[in-house]
OpenMM code with the backbone's topology and positions (N, CA, C; nanometers):
from openmm import Vec3, app, unit

residues = "MET VAL THR GLU GLU GLU TRP GLN ALA VAL ALA THR ASN ASP ALA SER TYR ASP ASN LEU PHE ARG TYR ALA VAL LYS THR THR LYS ILE PHE CYS LYS PRO SER CYS PRO SER ARG LEU PRO LYS ARG GLU ASN ILE THR ILE PHE TYR ASP LEU GLU GLU PRO GLU GLN LYS GLY LYS SER ALA VAL ASP GLU LEU GLY VAL LYS ALA VAL SER LYS TYR GLU LEU GLU ILE THR LEU GLU HIS PRO VAL PRO TYR PHE THR SER MET LEU THR PHE PRO THR LEU PHE PRO LEU ASN LYS ASN TYR VAL GLU LYS GLN GLY GLU LYS TYR ALA GLN ASP SER GLU HIS LEU ILE TYR ASN GLY VAL PHE LYS LEU ALA ASN TRP LYS GLY SER ASN GLN THR TRP SER TYR GLU LYS ASN ASN HIS PHE SER PRO VAL THR LYS LYS ASP PHE ARG ASP GLU LYS PRO LEU VAL ASN GLU PHE ASN PRO LYS".split()
positions = [
    Vec3(-7.6836, -7.9491, 6.3561),
    Vec3(-7.7117, -7.8186, 6.2979),
    Vec3(-7.6023, -7.7206, 6.3391),
    Vec3(-7.5391, -7.6598, 6.2428),
    Vec3(-7.4340, -7.5621, 6.2676),
    Vec3(-7.4987, -7.4266, 6.2949),
    Vec3(-7.4641, -7.3680, 6.4103),
    Vec3(-7.5210, -7.2374, 6.4443),
    Vec3(-7.4591, -7.1294, 6.3566),
    Vec3(-7.5216, -7.0137, 6.3532),
    Vec3(-7.4695, -6.9025, 6.2746),
    Vec3(-7.3319, -6.8603, 6.3265),
    Vec3(-7.3139, -6.8610, 6.4583),
    Vec3(-7.1850, -6.8233, 6.5168),
    Vec3(-7.0746, -6.9225, 6.4758),
    Vec3(-7.1045, -7.0529, 6.4806),
    Vec3(-7.0073, -7.1545, 6.4398),
    Vec3(-6.9730, -7.1388, 6.2917),
    Vec3(-7.0759, -7.1184, 6.2100),
    Vec3(-7.0555, -7.1033, 6.0663),
    Vec3(-6.9677, -6.9826, 6.0361),
    Vec3(-6.9931, -6.8700, 6.1028),
    Vec3(-6.9129, -6.7498, 6.0795),
    Vec3(-6.7674, -6.7715, 6.1215),
    Vec3(-6.7462, -6.8465, 6.2306),
    Vec3(-6.6093, -6.8767, 6.2751),
    Vec3(-6.5350, -6.9580, 6.1694),
    Vec3(-6.6030, -7.0552, 6.1099),
    Vec3(-6.5420, -7.1376, 6.0054),
    Vec3(-6.5221, -7.0547, 5.8783),
    Vec3(-6.6229, -6.9804, 5.8396),
    Vec3(-6.6184, -6.9026, 5.7147),
    Vec3(-6.5103, -6.7952, 5.7167),
    Vec3(-6.4824, -6.7407, 5.8356),
    Vec3(-6.3823, -6.6335, 5.8459),
    Vec3(-6.2492, -6.6826, 5.9026),
    Vec3(-6.2363, -6.8135, 5.9220),
    Vec3(-6.1138, -6.8732, 5.9785),
    Vec3(-6.0738, -6.8061, 6.1096),
    Vec3(-6.1715, -6.7885, 6.1966),
    Vec3(-6.1534, -6.7164, 6.3226),
    Vec3(-6.0793, -6.8028, 6.4256),
    Vec3(-5.9517, -6.7710, 6.4479),
    Vec3(-5.8670, -6.8488, 6.5406),
    Vec3(-5.9131, -6.8390, 6.6849),
    Vec3(-5.9917, -6.7401, 6.7189),
    Vec3(-6.0394, -6.7273, 6.8578),
    Vec3(-6.1346, -6.8411, 6.8961),
    Vec3(-6.1830, -6.9174, 6.7984),
    Vec3(-6.2711, -7.0308, 6.8250),
    Vec3(-6.1956, -7.1640, 6.8276),
    Vec3(-6.0651, -7.1621, 6.8007),
    Vec3(-5.9878, -7.2860, 6.7928),
    Vec3(-5.9920, -7.3688, 6.9211),
    Vec3(-6.0018, -7.3036, 7.0359),
    Vec3(-6.0065, -7.3761, 7.1629),
    Vec3(-6.1488, -7.4110, 7.2048),
    Vec3(-6.2461, -7.3808, 7.1194),
    Vec3(-6.3857, -7.4092, 7.1522),
    Vec3(-6.4410, -7.5295, 7.0780),
    Vec3(-6.4043, -7.5446, 6.9502),
    Vec3(-6.4561, -7.6579, 6.8735),
    Vec3(-6.3682, -7.6888, 6.7537),
    Vec3(-6.3938, -7.8052, 6.6958),
    Vec3(-6.3345, -7.8464, 6.5688),
    Vec3(-6.4513, -7.8781, 6.4760),
    Vec3(-6.4250, -7.8876, 6.3481),
    Vec3(-6.5316, -7.9275, 6.2568),
    Vec3(-6.4794, -8.0323, 6.1595),
    Vec3(-6.5707, -8.1168, 6.1160),
    Vec3(-6.5388, -8.2185, 6.0167),
    Vec3(-6.6257, -8.1936, 5.8952),
    Vec3(-6.5703, -8.2205, 5.7786),
    Vec3(-6.6439, -8.2048, 5.6534),
    Vec3(-6.6794, -8.3448, 5.6040),
    Vec3(-6.8076, -8.3737, 5.5959),
    Vec3(-6.8558, -8.5072, 5.5599),
    Vec3(-6.8071, -8.5522, 5.4226),
    Vec3(-6.8005, -8.4614, 5.3283),
    Vec3(-6.7679, -8.4996, 5.1909),
    Vec3(-6.6202, -8.5256, 5.1688),
    Vec3(-6.5337, -8.4603, 5.2460),
    Vec3(-6.3891, -8.4758, 5.2264),
    Vec3(-6.3211, -8.5483, 5.3412),
    Vec3(-6.3931, -8.5703, 5.4507),
    Vec3(-6.3385, -8.6356, 5.5708),
    Vec3(-6.2263, -8.5534, 5.6354),
    Vec3(-6.2247, -8.4221, 5.6119),
    Vec3(-6.1250, -8.3338, 5.6726),
    Vec3(-6.1729, -8.2940, 5.8108),
    Vec3(-6.0811, -8.2885, 5.9061),
    Vec3(-6.1093, -8.2492, 6.0436),
    Vec3(-6.0221, -8.1283, 6.0739),
    Vec3(-6.0839, -8.0128, 6.1057),
    Vec3(-6.0090, -7.8878, 6.1163),
    Vec3(-6.0466, -7.8048, 6.2371),
    Vec3(-5.9548, -7.7128, 6.2708),
    Vec3(-5.9848, -7.6036, 6.3634),
    Vec3(-6.0585, -7.4983, 6.2808),
    Vec3(-6.1335, -7.4100, 6.3448),
    Vec3(-6.1990, -7.3025, 6.2686),
    Vec3(-6.1010, -7.2160, 6.1889),
    Vec3(-5.9777, -7.2011, 6.2379),
    Vec3(-5.8796, -7.1167, 6.1678),
    Vec3(-5.8157, -7.1853, 6.0478),
    Vec3(-5.8491, -7.3117, 6.0226),
    Vec3(-5.7909, -7.3863, 5.9111),
    Vec3(-5.8171, -7.3118, 5.7794),
    Vec3(-5.7117, -7.2837, 5.7029),
    Vec3(-5.7294, -7.2066, 5.5797),
    Vec3(-5.7756, -7.2888, 5.4598),
    Vec3(-5.8475, -7.3952, 5.4846),
    Vec3(-5.8945, -7.4797, 5.3743),
    Vec3(-6.0069, -7.4101, 5.2981),
    Vec3(-6.0406, -7.4680, 5.1840),
    Vec3(-6.1518, -7.4164, 5.1038),
    Vec3(-6.2794, -7.4262, 5.1868),
    Vec3(-6.3639, -7.3273, 5.1807),
    Vec3(-6.4870, -7.3235, 5.2598),
    Vec3(-6.5848, -7.4316, 5.2116),
    Vec3(-6.6198, -7.5248, 5.3016),
    Vec3(-6.7146, -7.6302, 5.2625),
    Vec3(-6.8577, -7.5776, 5.2637),
    Vec3(-6.9489, -7.6549, 5.2114),
    Vec3(-7.0897, -7.6192, 5.2224),
    Vec3(-7.1319, -7.6373, 5.3679),
    Vec3(-7.2124, -7.5471, 5.4154),
    Vec3(-7.2553, -7.5485, 5.5549),
    Vec3(-7.3221, -7.6807, 5.5936),
    Vec3(-7.4012, -7.7370, 5.5033),
    Vec3(-7.4735, -7.8606, 5.5342),
    Vec3(-7.3824, -7.9827, 5.5435),
    Vec3(-7.2570, -7.9693, 5.5013),
    Vec3(-7.1617, -8.0805, 5.5080),
    Vec3(-7.0730, -8.0773, 5.6323),
    Vec3(-7.0973, -7.9825, 5.7215),
    Vec3(-7.0133, -7.9658, 5.8404),
    Vec3(-7.0788, -8.0297, 5.9622),
    Vec3(-6.9947, -8.0952, 6.0441),
    Vec3(-7.0354, -8.1435, 6.1756),
    Vec3(-6.9414, -8.0798, 6.2765),
    Vec3(-6.9967, -8.0242, 6.3841),
    Vec3(-6.9184, -7.9559, 6.4867),
    Vec3(-6.8869, -8.0540, 6.5995),
    Vec3(-6.7622, -8.0506, 6.6500),
    Vec3(-6.7176, -8.1347, 6.7606),
    Vec3(-6.6652, -8.0460, 6.8729),
    Vec3(-6.7130, -8.0701, 6.9952),
    Vec3(-6.6700, -7.9902, 7.1093),
    Vec3(-6.5713, -8.0616, 7.1993),
    Vec3(-6.5478, -8.1902, 7.1807),
    Vec3(-6.4517, -8.2648, 7.2611),
    Vec3(-6.3141, -8.2440, 7.1991),
    Vec3(-6.2304, -8.1622, 7.2626),
    Vec3(-6.1031, -8.1233, 7.2037),
    Vec3(-5.9847, -8.2052, 7.2535),
    Vec3(-6.0075, -8.3018, 7.3431),
    Vec3(-5.8963, -8.3809, 7.3936),
    Vec3(-5.8322, -8.4573, 7.2787),
    Vec3(-5.7020, -8.4522, 7.2726),
    Vec3(-5.6291, -8.5150, 7.1637),
    Vec3(-5.6456, -8.6664, 7.1665),
    Vec3(-5.6661, -8.7308, 7.0519),
    Vec3(-5.6788, -8.8763, 7.0466),
    Vec3(-5.5570, -8.9486, 7.1047),
    Vec3(-5.4376, -8.8888, 7.0892),
    Vec3(-5.3173, -8.9521, 7.1423),
    Vec3(-5.3252, -8.9640, 7.2940),
    Vec3(-5.3838, -8.8640, 7.3607),
    Vec3(-5.3970, -8.8688, 7.5058),
    Vec3(-5.5001, -8.9735, 7.5457),
    Vec3(-5.6093, -8.9815, 7.4726),
    Vec3(-5.7128, -9.0785, 7.5041),
    Vec3(-5.6631, -9.2215, 7.4848),
    Vec3(-5.5751, -9.2432, 7.3901),
    Vec3(-5.5259, -9.3759, 7.3603),
    Vec3(-5.4368, -9.4351, 7.4673),
    Vec3(-5.4019, -9.3581, 7.5697),
    Vec3(-5.3124, -9.4070, 7.6732),
    Vec3(-5.3860, -9.4613, 7.7943),
    Vec3(-5.5178, -9.4742, 7.7856),
    Vec3(-5.5948, -9.5324, 7.8950),
    Vec3(-5.5813, -9.6834, 7.8919),
    Vec3(-5.6037, -9.7445, 8.0082),
    Vec3(-5.6053, -9.8902, 8.0142),
    Vec3(-5.7254, -9.9401, 7.9343),
    Vec3(-5.7147, -10.0575, 7.8739),
    Vec3(-5.8210, -10.1116, 7.7888),
    Vec3(-5.9544, -10.1160, 7.8625),
    Vec3(-5.9537, -10.1567, 7.9893),
    Vec3(-6.0802, -10.1677, 8.0632),
    Vec3(-6.1373, -10.0328, 8.1046),
    Vec3(-6.0653, -9.9233, 8.0793),
    Vec3(-6.1140, -9.7890, 8.1115),
    Vec3(-6.1660, -9.7136, 7.9893),
    Vec3(-6.1564, -9.7731, 7.8720),
    Vec3(-6.1930, -9.7024, 7.7495),
    Vec3(-6.3427, -9.6955, 7.7236),
    Vec3(-6.4215, -9.7776, 7.7893),
    Vec3(-6.5656, -9.7760, 7.7679),
    Vec3(-6.6102, -9.8522, 7.6457),
    Vec3(-6.5259, -9.9414, 7.5958),
    Vec3(-6.5597, -10.0236, 7.4803),
    Vec3(-6.5422, -10.1694, 7.5205),
    Vec3(-6.6466, -10.2482, 7.4946),
    Vec3(-6.6414, -10.3888, 7.5346),
    Vec3(-6.7066, -10.4746, 7.4274),
    Vec3(-6.6418, -10.5846, 7.3932),
    Vec3(-6.6999, -10.6809, 7.2998),
    Vec3(-6.7941, -10.7696, 7.3792),
    Vec3(-6.9242, -10.7563, 7.3547),
    Vec3(-7.0254, -10.8347, 7.4253),
    Vec3(-7.0309, -10.9756, 7.3676),
    Vec3(-7.0162, -10.9849, 7.2372),
    Vec3(-7.0155, -11.1138, 7.1683),
    Vec3(-6.9365, -11.0963, 7.0401),
    Vec3(-6.9329, -11.2007, 6.9603),
    Vec3(-6.8581, -11.1954, 6.8345),
    Vec3(-6.9099, -11.0855, 6.7415),
    Vec3(-7.0389, -11.0533, 6.7507),
    Vec3(-7.1000, -10.9554, 6.6594),
    Vec3(-7.1545, -10.8314, 6.7289),
    Vec3(-7.1282, -10.8136, 6.8571),
    Vec3(-7.1876, -10.7015, 6.9293),
    Vec3(-7.0819, -10.6272, 7.0097),
    Vec3(-7.0837, -10.4955, 6.9974),
    Vec3(-6.9912, -10.4073, 7.0664),
    Vec3(-7.0719, -10.3146, 7.1563),
    Vec3(-7.0282, -10.2980, 7.2795),
    Vec3(-7.0958, -10.2068, 7.3727),
    Vec3(-7.0030, -10.0891, 7.3986),
    Vec3(-7.0541, -9.9669, 7.3771),
    Vec3(-6.9747, -9.8463, 7.3951),
    Vec3(-7.0431, -9.7587, 7.4995),
    Vec3(-6.9687, -9.7199, 7.6041),
    Vec3(-7.0203, -9.6345, 7.7101),
    Vec3(-6.9534, -9.4983, 7.6983),
    Vec3(-7.0332, -9.3936, 7.6870),
    Vec3(-6.9807, -9.2579, 7.6732),
    Vec3(-6.9823, -9.1860, 7.8075),
    Vec3(-6.8880, -9.0934, 7.8269),
    Vec3(-6.8843, -9.0139, 7.9501),
    Vec3(-7.0009, -8.9158, 7.9561),
    Vec3(-7.0433, -8.8676, 7.8420),
    Vec3(-7.1570, -8.7749, 7.8329),
    Vec3(-7.2224, -8.7927, 7.6963),
    Vec3(-7.3482, -8.7534, 7.6814),
    Vec3(-7.4164, -8.7709, 7.5525),
    Vec3(-7.3457, -8.6951, 7.4404),
    Vec3(-7.3339, -8.7604, 7.3271),
    Vec3(-7.2734, -8.6994, 7.2084),
    Vec3(-7.3696, -8.7255, 7.0925),
    Vec3(-7.4482, -8.6244, 7.0527),
    Vec3(-7.5521, -8.6458, 6.9521),
    Vec3(-7.5019, -8.6979, 6.8180),
    Vec3(-7.3789, -8.6693, 6.7821),
    Vec3(-7.3261, -8.7097, 6.6523),
    Vec3(-7.2452, -8.8395, 6.6614),
    Vec3(-7.2528, -8.9092, 6.7743),
    Vec3(-7.1697, -9.0278, 6.7948),
    Vec3(-7.1904, -9.1353, 6.6882),
    Vec3(-7.3148, -9.1668, 6.6558),
    Vec3(-7.3386, -9.2716, 6.5564),
    Vec3(-7.2832, -9.2313, 6.4193),
    Vec3(-7.2844, -9.1012, 6.3893),
    Vec3(-7.2249, -9.0550, 6.2635),
    Vec3(-7.0739, -9.0769, 6.2643),
    Vec3(-7.0114, -9.0579, 6.3798),
    Vec3(-6.8670, -9.0777, 6.3904),
    Vec3(-6.8288, -9.2220, 6.3597),
    Vec3(-6.9150, -9.3155, 6.3938),
    Vec3(-6.8849, -9.4566, 6.3712),
    Vec3(-6.8784, -9.4922, 6.2225),
    Vec3(-6.9305, -9.4048, 6.1370),
    Vec3(-6.9272, -9.4312, 5.9928),
    Vec3(-6.8062, -9.3676, 5.9247),
    Vec3(-6.7236, -9.2927, 5.9985),
    Vec3(-6.6036, -9.2334, 5.9404),
    Vec3(-6.5017, -9.3450, 5.9192),
    Vec3(-6.4559, -9.3679, 5.7980),
    Vec3(-6.3591, -9.4759, 5.7735),
    Vec3(-6.2343, -9.4661, 5.8612),
    Vec3(-6.1931, -9.3446, 5.8967),
    Vec3(-6.0742, -9.3310, 5.9806),
    Vec3(-6.0949, -9.3857, 6.1209),
    Vec3(-6.2188, -9.4086, 6.1605),
    Vec3(-6.2470, -9.4636, 6.2924),
    Vec3(-6.2818, -9.6115, 6.2893),
    Vec3(-6.2739, -9.6755, 6.1741),
    Vec3(-6.3020, -9.8181, 6.1654),
    Vec3(-6.1958, -9.8956, 6.2439),
    Vec3(-6.2323, -10.0075, 6.3020),
    Vec3(-6.1323, -10.0881, 6.3739),
    Vec3(-6.0289, -10.1464, 6.2776),
    Vec3(-5.9094, -10.1685, 6.3311),
    Vec3(-5.8009, -10.2247, 6.2517),
    Vec3(-5.7692, -10.3661, 6.2985),
    Vec3(-5.7088, -10.4439, 6.2117),
    Vec3(-5.6630, -10.5768, 6.2466),
    Vec3(-5.5313, -10.5613, 6.3226),
    Vec3(-5.5363, -10.5840, 6.4537),
    Vec3(-5.4210, -10.5614, 6.5409),
    Vec3(-5.2990, -10.6408, 6.4962),
    Vec3(-5.3175, -10.7684, 6.4631),
    Vec3(-5.2040, -10.8512, 6.4225),
    Vec3(-5.1356, -10.7958, 6.2984),
    Vec3(-5.2159, -10.7503, 6.2003),
    Vec3(-5.1587, -10.6968, 6.0770),
    Vec3(-5.0814, -10.5677, 6.1048),
    Vec3(-5.1420, -10.4784, 6.1825),
    Vec3(-5.0780, -10.3497, 6.2124),
    Vec3(-4.9465, -10.3721, 6.2865),
    Vec3(-4.9471, -10.4622, 6.3850),
    Vec3(-4.8245, -10.4907, 6.4599),
    Vec3(-4.7181, -10.5536, 6.3700),
    Vec3(-4.7591, -10.6409, 6.2806),
    Vec3(-4.6652, -10.7060, 6.1880),
    Vec3(-4.5989, -10.6026, 6.0963),
    Vec3(-4.6753, -10.5019, 6.0510),
    Vec3(-4.6213, -10.3990, 5.9614),
    Vec3(-4.5320, -10.2999, 6.0367),
    Vec3(-4.5556, -10.2845, 6.1654),
    Vec3(-4.4750, -10.1920, 6.2458),
    Vec3(-4.4829, -10.0500, 6.1934),
    Vec3(-4.3687, -9.9826, 6.1868),
    Vec3(-4.3656, -9.8432, 6.1417),
    Vec3(-4.3980, -9.8275, 5.9937),
    Vec3(-4.3967, -9.9360, 5.9191),
    Vec3(-4.4292, -9.9294, 5.7763),
    Vec3(-4.5798, -9.9224, 5.7532),
    Vec3(-4.6617, -9.9521, 5.8565),
    Vec3(-4.8062, -9.9555, 5.8372),
    Vec3(-4.8568, -9.8220, 5.7815),
    Vec3(-4.9335, -9.8297, 5.6722),
    Vec3(-4.9985, -9.7162, 5.6064),
    Vec3(-4.9010, -9.6152, 5.5460),
    Vec3(-4.7757, -9.6548, 5.5284),
    Vec3(-4.6786, -9.5650, 5.4666),
    Vec3(-4.6853, -9.5691, 5.3147),
    Vec3(-4.7442, -9.6759, 5.2604),
    Vec3(-4.7628, -9.6886, 5.1160),
    Vec3(-4.8704, -9.7941, 5.0916),
    Vec3(-4.9077, -9.8145, 4.9666),
    Vec3(-5.0174, -9.9069, 4.9360),
    Vec3(-4.9837, -10.0519, 4.9682),
    Vec3(-4.8573, -10.0874, 4.9762),
    Vec3(-4.8180, -10.2252, 5.0076),
    Vec3(-4.8334, -10.2576, 5.1562),
    Vec3(-4.8424, -10.1573, 5.2411),
    Vec3(-4.8479, -10.1789, 5.3854),
    Vec3(-4.9813, -10.1341, 5.4450),
    Vec3(-5.0853, -10.1425, 5.3665),
    Vec3(-5.2211, -10.1131, 5.4114),
    Vec3(-5.3017, -10.2418, 5.4112),
    Vec3(-5.4133, -10.2417, 5.4803),
    Vec3(-5.5028, -10.3566, 5.4784),
    Vec3(-5.6347, -10.3090, 5.4181),
    Vec3(-5.6996, -10.3955, 5.3438),
    Vec3(-5.8194, -10.3560, 5.2696),
    Vec3(-5.9352, -10.4488, 5.3022),
    Vec3(-6.0556, -10.3934, 5.3021),
    Vec3(-6.1730, -10.4769, 5.3301),
    Vec3(-6.2840, -10.4564, 5.2276),
    Vec3(-6.2498, -10.4058, 5.1137),
    Vec3(-6.3507, -10.3818, 5.0112),
    Vec3(-6.3185, -10.4531, 4.8813),
    Vec3(-6.3983, -10.4267, 4.7818),
    Vec3(-6.3833, -10.4898, 4.6513),
    Vec3(-6.2507, -10.4501, 4.5858),
    Vec3(-6.2070, -10.3271, 4.6078),
    Vec3(-6.0846, -10.2777, 4.5474),
    Vec3(-5.9807, -10.2460, 4.6543),
    Vec3(-5.8548, -10.2411, 4.6124),
    Vec3(-5.7471, -10.2002, 4.7008),
    Vec3(-5.6633, -10.0949, 4.6295),
    Vec3(-5.5996, -10.0119, 4.7078),
    Vec3(-5.5150, -9.9062, 4.6561),
    Vec3(-5.3872, -9.9663, 4.5986),
    Vec3(-5.3410, -9.9145, 4.4856),
    Vec3(-5.2172, -9.9636, 4.4242),
    Vec3(-5.1344, -9.8446, 4.3763),
    Vec3(-5.0062, -9.8643, 4.3718),
    Vec3(-4.9128, -9.7650, 4.3187),
    Vec3(-4.9102, -9.6340, 4.3964),
    Vec3(-4.9401, -9.6401, 4.5255),
    Vec3(-4.9298, -9.5216, 4.6110),
    Vec3(-4.8052, -9.5368, 4.6956),
    Vec3(-4.7170, -9.4386, 4.6917),
    Vec3(-4.5881, -9.4475, 4.7601),
    Vec3(-4.5840, -9.3685, 4.8908),
    Vec3(-4.6966, -9.3155, 4.9336),
    Vec3(-4.7009, -9.2440, 5.0610),
    Vec3(-4.6956, -9.0933, 5.0472),
    Vec3(-4.6274, -9.0441, 4.9458),
    Vec3(-4.6192, -8.8997, 4.9290),
    Vec3(-4.6667, -8.8541, 4.7918),
    Vec3(-4.6815, -8.9481, 4.6989),
    Vec3(-4.7282, -8.9078, 4.5659),
    Vec3(-4.8793, -8.8821, 4.5680),
    Vec3(-4.9255, -8.8009, 4.4793),
    Vec3(-5.0663, -8.7644, 4.4735),
    Vec3(-5.1443, -8.8507, 4.3744),
    Vec3(-5.0831, -8.9554, 4.3253),
    Vec3(-5.1518, -9.0424, 4.2303),
    Vec3(-5.1505, -9.1858, 4.2811),
    Vec3(-5.2508, -9.2614, 4.2397),
    Vec3(-5.2635, -9.4018, 4.2746),
    Vec3(-5.3644, -9.4639, 4.1807),
    Vec3(-5.3821, -9.5914, 4.1901),
    Vec3(-5.4841, -9.6599, 4.1116),
    Vec3(-5.5529, -9.7610, 4.2019),
    Vec3(-5.6577, -9.8216, 4.1501),
    Vec3(-5.7289, -9.9233, 4.2248),
    Vec3(-5.7167, -10.0564, 4.1517),
    Vec3(-5.7015, -10.1622, 4.2302),
    Vec3(-5.6968, -10.2978, 4.1756),
    Vec3(-5.8029, -10.3812, 4.2458),
    Vec3(-5.8408, -10.4902, 4.1814),
    Vec3(-5.9344, -10.5830, 4.2429),
    Vec3(-5.8696, -10.6431, 4.3676),
    Vec3(-5.9446, -10.6498, 4.4762),
    Vec3(-5.8971, -10.7104, 4.5997),
    Vec3(-5.9365, -10.8576, 4.5988),
    Vec3(-5.8426, -10.9457, 4.5723),
    Vec3(-5.8705, -11.0887, 4.5631),
    Vec3(-5.9072, -11.1529, 4.6960),
    Vec3(-5.8838, -11.0820, 4.8068),
    Vec3(-5.9174, -11.1354, 4.9386),
    Vec3(-6.0559, -11.0908, 4.9846),
    Vec3(-6.1243, -11.0090, 4.9047),
    Vec3(-6.2556, -10.9578, 4.9445),
    Vec3(-6.3597, -11.0681, 4.9361),
    Vec3(-6.4357, -11.0807, 5.0427),
    Vec3(-6.5455, -11.1765, 5.0472),
    Vec3(-6.6674, -11.1003, 5.0968),
    Vec3(-6.7658, -11.0765, 5.0120),
    Vec3(-6.8802, -10.9969, 5.0542),
    Vec3(-6.9539, -11.0618, 5.1715),
    Vec3(-7.0017, -10.9767, 5.2606),
    Vec3(-7.0792, -11.0246, 5.3754),
    Vec3(-7.2155, -11.0697, 5.3248),
    Vec3(-7.2597, -11.1822, 5.3721),
    Vec3(-7.3917, -11.2314, 5.3355),
    Vec3(-7.4751, -11.2480, 5.4604),
    Vec3(-7.6031, -11.2613, 5.4409),
    Vec3(-7.6945, -11.2736, 5.5532),
    Vec3(-7.6602, -11.3938, 5.6421),
    Vec3(-7.6080, -11.4995, 5.5862),
    Vec3(-7.5765, -11.6184, 5.6645),
    Vec3(-7.4622, -11.5944, 5.7631),
    Vec3(-7.3878, -11.4826, 5.7463),
    Vec3(-7.2793, -11.4521, 5.8379),
    Vec3(-7.3282, -11.3989, 5.9727),
    Vec3(-7.4568, -11.3726, 5.9851),
    Vec3(-7.5119, -11.3155, 6.1071),
    Vec3(-7.6082, -11.4131, 6.1733),
    Vec3(-7.6124, -11.4064, 6.3057),
    Vec3(-7.6989, -11.4975, 6.3799),
    Vec3(-7.8459, -11.4601, 6.3692),
    Vec3(-7.8756, -11.3329, 6.3642),
    Vec3(-8.0167, -11.2924, 6.3555),
    Vec3(-8.0536, -11.2644, 6.2101),
    Vec3(-8.1746, -11.2274, 6.1873),
    Vec3(-8.2228, -11.2067, 6.0501),
    Vec3(-8.2413, -11.0591, 6.0174),
    Vec3(-8.1593, -10.9714, 6.0749),
    Vec3(-8.1690, -10.8288, 6.0449),
    Vec3(-8.1253, -10.8051, 5.9005),
    Vec3(-8.1937, -10.7164, 5.8299),
    Vec3(-8.1528, -10.6899, 5.6915),
    Vec3(-8.0189, -10.6161, 5.6883),
    Vec3(-7.9383, -10.6440, 5.5875),
    Vec3(-7.8100, -10.5771, 5.5716),
    Vec3(-7.8257, -10.4554, 5.4822),
    Vec3(-7.7526, -10.3494, 5.5158),
    Vec3(-7.7512, -10.2303, 5.4327),
    Vec3(-7.6069, -10.2056, 5.3941),
    Vec3(-7.5820, -10.1988, 5.2668),
    Vec3(-7.4485, -10.1697, 5.2170),
    Vec3(-7.4489, -10.0233, 5.1760),
    Vec3(-7.3777, -9.9393, 5.2511),
    Vec3(-7.3760, -9.7958, 5.2283),
    Vec3(-7.3262, -9.7618, 5.0879),
    Vec3(-7.2375, -9.8424, 5.0322),
    Vec3(-7.1775, -9.8110, 4.9041),
    Vec3(-7.2516, -9.8734, 4.7868),
    Vec3(-7.3409, -9.9664, 4.8135),
    Vec3(-7.4143, -10.0317, 4.7066),
    Vec3(-7.5539, -10.0680, 4.7562),
    Vec3(-7.6356, -9.9676, 4.7927),
    Vec3(-7.7677, -9.9989, 4.8463),
    Vec3(-7.8580, -10.0658, 4.7428),
    Vec3(-7.9405, -10.1563, 4.7900),
    Vec3(-8.0319, -10.2261, 4.6993),
    Vec3(-8.1755, -10.2025, 4.7408),
] * unit.nanometer
topology = app.Topology()
chain = topology.addChain("A")
for resn in residues:
    res = topology.addResidue(resn, chain)
    for name in ("N", "CA", "C"):
        topology.addAtom(name, app.Element.getBySymbol(name[0]), res)
């Protein structure tokens, strides 16, 4: 829930709040300081974040200090320094999805610079994007293999966020 004070800071692009919080817009996946001169989003689409440490600084910790551990092939354990009520929502942001390390390392500095150097995990893949152009198209991803219930050890029902049944 966005407080009235937080909302007013975002609505008026108040730079005095820049060192207090950031906000993300669920519909556009934009992450901004309150002073960001972007178009004003709907209040109900905003999530407020108070952890201002830069991701680049966090990424320099040793692997065993990050608080993330693979318990098994299908289970991940995450330990937080303090409670974060919106944490599970953060896990659904595509920008926070895990990457294939081998692919990213193989692409090197070319990774994500254009549609040819991206990796895809859905039915479609981006095509004809050169990194700076504002146009692209979608093509069928021939490597896509939908997840089925047999891929999991337990019998939990699957929910597909993009194609619920």
